[in-house]
BAMI-683919 format. One record per residue (C-alpha): z, x, y; residue in one letter. Coordinates in steps of 0.02 Angstrom, whole numbers. Layout:
N
     zz     xx     yy residuo
      Z      X      Y       a
...
//
This chain:
448
     zz     xx     yy residuo
  12722   2371   1276       m
  12665   2530   1364       k
  12653   2624   1200       s
  12547   2485   1123       v
  12424   2493   1267       i
  12414   2681   1250       y
  12381   2680   1064       k
  12248   2543   1051       i
  12149   2540   1215       p
  11989   2492   1124       g
  12068   2337   1048       l
  12144   2289   1215       l
  11975   2303   1303       c
  11895   2198   1166       l
  12030   2065   1190       l
  12004   2062   1379       i
  11815   2047   1356       f
  11839   1903   1233       a
  11952   1812   1356       i
  11826   1834   1498       q
  11685   1771   1387       t
  11783   1619   1329       a
  11833   1574   1506       f
  11682   1597   1622       p
  11723   1661   1795       q
  11676   1586   1964       c
  11687   1407   1902       e
  11685   1261   2023       l
  11768   1091   2030       t
  11627    977   2087       v
  11642    794   2135       g
  11515    654   2139       k
  11380    667   2272       g
  11380    542   2414       e
  11231    484   2520       i
  11238    570   2691       a
  11175    423   2796       e
  11192    514   2962       e
  11073    650   2903       w
  10951    524   2831       n
  10947    447   3006       e
  10921    618   3090       i
  10763    643   2987       f
  10697    468   3013       t
  10589    496   3167       q
  10443    394   3234       n
  10359    517   3352       g
  10362    588   3530       p
  10479    505   3653       g
  10576    410   3520       t
  10736    450   3428       g
  10784    634   3446       l
  10610    698   3489       e
  10563    731   3671       p
  10411    652   3751       d
  10265    763   3799       g
  10252    863   3637       m
  10207    838   3455       t
  10344    757   3351       g
  10388    772   3166       w
  10384    608   3067       t
  10391    667   2886       g
  10381    819   2774       g
  10442    911   2620       d
  10528   1076   2576       s
  10667   1054   2710       t
  10731   1234   2704       i
  10853   1278   2842       s
  10926   1432   2925       i
  11054   1442   3065       e
  10984   1535   3215       l
  11082   1664   3318       p
  11118   1540   3460       g
  11186   1404   3343       g
  11028   1297   3329       d
  10956   1269   3155       t
  10774   1292   3107       a
  10710   1177   2969       f
  10553   1242   2883       f
  10439   1107   2814       f
  10286   1119   2704       s
  10163    972   2713       d
  10207    880   2874       t
  10160    716   2958       f
  10159    723   3149       l
  10153    605   3294       g
  10032    686   3415       e
  10049    693   3603       y
   9945    614   3670       p
   9925    493   3525       a
   9770    513   3415       k
   9691    393   3290       p
   9762    418   3116       g
   9899    538   3171       d
  10068    525   3086       g
  10164    428   3217       r
  10263    280   3151       v
  10282    101   3209       f
  10400    -31   3141       e
  10350   -209   3101       n
  10462   -359   3134       k
  10556   -328   2971       n
  10591   -146   3012       g
  10462    -79   2890       l
  10405     92   2952       r
  10216    114   2940       m
  10075    229   2993       r
   9900    177   3045       e
   9761    270   2951       p
   9594    306   3034       n
   9494    290   2873       c
   9512    189   2714       l
   9430    187   2542       p
   9293    161   2494       p
   9224    238   2654       i
   9338    390   2638       c
   9360    375   2451       g
   9407    414   2322       p
   9559    488   2409       a
   9693    373   2479       p
   9688    319   2661       e
   9672    463   2783       h
   9820    508   2894       i
   9819    678   2977       h
   9948    805   2920       y
   9974    993   2924       v
  10024   1111   2784       y
  10182   1176   2869       n
  10290   1161   3025       s
  10460   1207   3096       i
  10584   1083   3169       v
  10725   1154   3274       v
  10883   1049   3283       r
  10988   1091   3435       s
  11166   1152   3410       k
  11234    991   3487       d
  11124    886   3373       g
  11045    790   3517       k
  10864    848   3501       t
  10731    897   3374       l
  10590   1010   3433       k
  10435   1026   3324       t
  10332   1186   3313       l
  10153   1181   3249       t
   9996   1284   3271       g
   9871   1262   3413       a
   9775   1098   3418       k
   9600   1091   3347       d
   9446   1039   3447       k
   9484    856   3412       y
   9661    865   3481       g
   9754    868   3315       y
   9891    994   3279       s
   9866   1132   3150       t
   9986   1221   3033       s
  10111   1342   3108       y
  10074   1475   2975       f
   9890   1499   2930       k
   9808   1622   2808       p
   9673   1738   2871       d
   9537   1639   2783       s
   9382   1536   2822       t
   9415   1415   2679       d
   9492   1255   2751       a
   9578   1224   2584       n
   9675   1388   2593       d
   9851   1360   2654       m
  10033   1417   2655       y
  10181   1321   2589       w
  10356   1377   2633       m
  10467   1500   2541       g
  10642   1551   2596       y
  10691   1628   2764       p
  10813   1772   2789       t
  10896   1823   2953       l
  10887   2012   2967       i
  10917   2152   3093       d
  10762   2256   3128       v
  10789   2400   3248       g
  10935   2311   3332       g
  10840   2147   3354       e
  10864   1988   3255       k
  10713   1937   3153       k
  10674   1808   3020       i
  10579   1858   2864       w
  10508   1708   2773       i
  10409   1704   2611       f
  10246   1606   2616       l
  10160   1539   2461       n
   9971   1555   2473       y
   9871   1419   2383       w
   9701   1340   2383       n
   9715   1152   2369       v
   9560   1061   2309       a
   9525    883   2364       r
   9615    751   2260       p
   9530    704   2097       f
   9413    854   2099       d
   9366    903   1922       k
   9409   1083   1960       a
   9590   1141   1953       s
   9681   1048   2091       w
   9781   1198   2150       i
   9743   1383   2138       k
   9862   1529   2165       f
   9799   1646   2301       r
   9952   1757   2320       g
  10103   1769   2433       q
  10151   1841   2600       a
  10304   1875   2709       i
  10303   1826   2893       a
  10414   1907   3024       q
  10472   1793   3165       l
  10569   1827   3324       n
  10736   1744   3286       a
  10758   1687   3466       e
  10586   1611   3498       t
  10522   1589   3318       l
  10359   1669   3374       e
  10260   1742   3229       i
  10253   1931   3250       e
  10162   1978   3089       t
  10116   1912   2917       i
  10110   2040   2776       k
  10025   1994   2611       p
  10126   2041   2456       l
  10042   2191   2374       k
  10031   2248   2195       n
  10078   2080   2119       l
  10113   2098   1934       v
  10070   1916   1891       d
  10071   1740   1966       e
  10260   1722   1974       g
  10311   1635   2135       v
  10442   1740   2226       w
  10552   1698   2375       g
  10604   1524   2318       i
  10773   1585   2378       s
  10835   1749   2451       t
  11001   1833   2485       w
  11032   1984   2598       l
  11183   2092   2557       d
  11188   2248   2665       g
  11023   2336   2636       k
  10988   2245   2472       n
  10871   2096   2485       l
  10886   1991   2328       y
  10730   1888   2294       i
  10729   1742   2172       y
  10570   1689   2087       g
  10509   1559   1963       m
  10368   1542   1840       q
  10310   1401   1728       n
  10304   1440   1544       t
  10158   1319   1530       e
   9991   1332   1621       d
  10020   1235   1783       i
   9860   1305   1857       q
   9750   1206   1738       n
   9860   1052   1726       a
   9781    881   1737       r
   9860    715   1775       k
   9871    677   1588       s
   9972    832   1545       d
  10068    864   1706       i
  10232    829   1616       d
  10202    972   1496       v
  10146   1090   1634       a
  10303   1058   1737       n
  10428   1094   1598       k
  10527   1253   1575       y
  10522   1333   1745       k
  10623   1492   1728       k
  10725   1583   1861       l
  10709   1769   1893       y
  10780   1893   2018       i
  10721   2055   2096       a
  10792   2164   2233       k
  10724   2286   2361       t
  10787   2395   2503       d
  10769   2293   2663       a
  10816   2442   2772       s
  10646   2521   2733       k
  10557   2386   2833       g
  10437   2243   2803       l
  10292   2354   2751       e
  10393   2424   2605       a
  10474   2257   2561       v
  10303   2173   2548       s
  10249   2294   2410       d
  10310   2246   2236       q
  10303   2429   2186       k
  10464   2444   2287       n
  10553   2304   2193       w
  10666   2309   2042       k
  10693   2162   1925       a
  10846   2114   1824       w
  10813   2130   1636       n
  10978   2054   1582       g
  11070   2220   1580       k
  11007   2324   1726       k
  10881   2335   1868       w
  10712   2403   1812       v
  10551   2452   1902       k
  10440   2354   1783       n
  10443   2174   1849       l
  10363   2113   1687       k
  10527   2157   1600       k
  10622   2025   1699       r
  10720   1893   1605       v
  10775   1719   1655       s
  10951   1708   1726       i
  10981   1527   1674       i
  11014   1461   1497       p
  10860   1455   1386       g
  10849   1266   1371       a
  10868   1236   1558       d
  10726   1216   1683       s
  10736   1232   1873       i
  10647   1158   2023       s
  10493   1238   2101       d
  10602   1253   2257       e
  10790   1274   2259       l
  10930   1360   2354       s
  11052   1496   2303       i
  11188   1543   2425       r
  11351   1642   2420       r
  11486   1518   2468       l
  11670   1539   2507       n
  11765   1441   2374       v
  11955   1454   2367       n
  11942   1611   2472       g
  11824   1698   2350       k
  11634   1727   2356       p
  11538   1624   2229       v
  11348   1615   2208       f
  11298   1432   2200       v
  11127   1359   2156       m
  11063   1181   2178       v
  10917   1118   2073       t
  10844    967   1988       f
  10843    961   1799       d
  10657    983   1766       t
  10667    998   1576       s
  10612    816   1572       v
  10440    752   1623       g
  10396    760   1808       y
  10410    573   1835       f
  10585    577   1760       d
  10660    707   1875       w
  10815    627   1950       k
  10971    726   1907       d
  11039    856   2029       l
  11148   1000   1970       y
  11246   1144   2043       l
  11261   1309   1950       y
  11383   1448   1991       s
  11397   1634   1954       a
  11494   1786   2014       c
  11343   1897   2049       e
  11173   1864   2127       p
  11093   1904   1958       q
  11205   1777   1872       g
  11194   1731   1735       p
  11203   1553   1802       f
  11288   1474   1652       v
  11417   1364   1741       n
  11330   1198   1767       k
  11386   1039   1857       y
  11297    871   1869       f
  11335    789   2037       f
  11203    659   2081       y
  11069    546   2008       r
  10945    500   2144       t
  10914    314   2168       p
  10748    366   2247       t
  10666    418   2084       s
  10547    279   2031       g
  10587    175   2186       m
  10454     44   2228       t
  10543    -43   2373       k
  10566     32   2546       l
  10676    -34   2687       p
  10591   -181   2774       g
  10479   -232   2629       m
  10472   -417   2588       t
  10492   -487   2413       e
  10303   -482   2391       r
  10283   -304   2455       q
  10310   -150   2349       s
  10238     22   2319       l
  10101     25   2188       k
  10174    189   2121       s
  10359    229   2103       g
  10422    377   2206       l
  10447    551   2135       s
  10584    672   2192       v
  10585    862   2202       y
  10633   1019   2302       n
  10823   1016   2327       p
  10899   1132   2456       h
  11074   1164   2521       m
  11126   1180   2703       h
  11297   1264   2701       p
  11306   1282   2891       q
  11338   1094   2894       f
  11482   1094   2769       t
  11617    969   2819       e
  11785    933   2737       d
  11739   1035   2584       g
  11575    941   2559       k
  11412   1038   2544       l
  11256    961   2623       l
  11106    951   2504       v
  10932    882   2537       s
  10792    832   2420       y
  10616    767   2451       n
  10527    608   2400       s
  10341    580   2382       n
  10209    475   2298       l
  10174    543   2123       p
  10013    628   2068       f
   9877    498   2047       g
   9959    372   2165       a
   9856    218   2200       k
   9775    195   2372       p
   9874     95   2497       g
  10049    169   2479       d
  10037    314   2601       s
  10040    200   2754       i
  10226    171   2720       y
  10318    309   2814       a
  10479    312   2712       d
  10393    370   2553       f
  10384    548   2622       y
  10543    618   2697       k
  10697    720   2654       p
  10851    628   2591       r
  11026    699   2602       f
  11182    703   2494       v
  11357    775   2522       r
  11437    861   2372       v
  11627    884   2365       p
  11675   1058   2301       i
  11860   1094   2286       e
  11910   1240   2398       g
  11742   1252   2489       l
  11758   1322   2664       k
//
């Protein structure tokens, strides 16, 4: 046998390569997802002084994104984009929730169509917030920006802009050591959101930024705009820090989402591709926030030209606008795992959740596992509704994220968001349970 190996090394290498190609590495054994009722209850809150939220401060009552990071002391920070809040003291049309005699959770608007029209009823919300869950799970503390002159909370992260429609939605956070101190770097997506039903494009890309937070207090220390952007790709939908290398995942629609209308939103939301870049985090936030210092994966190697990037998922697949990629310990080995909705179908048909796995941060993510079909997609009945009550528009689902710090018994915790769809009819947004994260546990054999 030794002489055979010596004489035909090329053939042997070809055989090994063929075997590796035929049997993909870093595969998972994934079970059926199960509703995580205890987590659904944790993020069913009515406002200050109720449930897990202390009296005397603003309380979270609904939101989307639901991106989490474990803090150095063992608490967990959940980063939310659009957020409903119960104010303290209470204000007209704030987001606090009351329950009727049937247990239907509702909010009271302070303005209704046609007076406020043509938008749906007005309930105050902010574009982003942070909710800190204590290590013991007994309290939720909500962080927002300073209150405005009317006593309503503002967004925690705000662009340096005078346009009230300019805002930040959340990207992914990374815990990092900066000069011996623990910091959080979080990507922020900078958009201008026009009023609903405006004839102009309803959402306009303004750019991106990275905020640095004190990891102990979550105080914002600086926000650095991303410089030298090569196009309107949205970066930081997930991140991974490995030594000095910060891996940054990005997505881009292959159709023109910027000019999408209600009638062609299905087309505009198809074929969202996944890309990856990397940069040297040890050079500091100033350098990291300049895309001239990034390299993109072109399918074979890392290159300086970010326009040469290629998608790291199969060509016919399409990912979520938000997702999570994490390196997990499976059967004692590191495996990169991604959670996403299948978005190759029309937006109103998103419902199927998948995991992907790969051996390297750049994938390719070709191992694919269906684990859950959300019962929330298209739902028109909420808990407490009578036979005659229903939503006028079925719910849509989006933005899955994983929370591996809460893995139990080999089951990964995953969240996804629910919302009223684009063009929802007035009247539905008073029902609090339309807009909240929902949780699923996913069994993965060998997950630690």
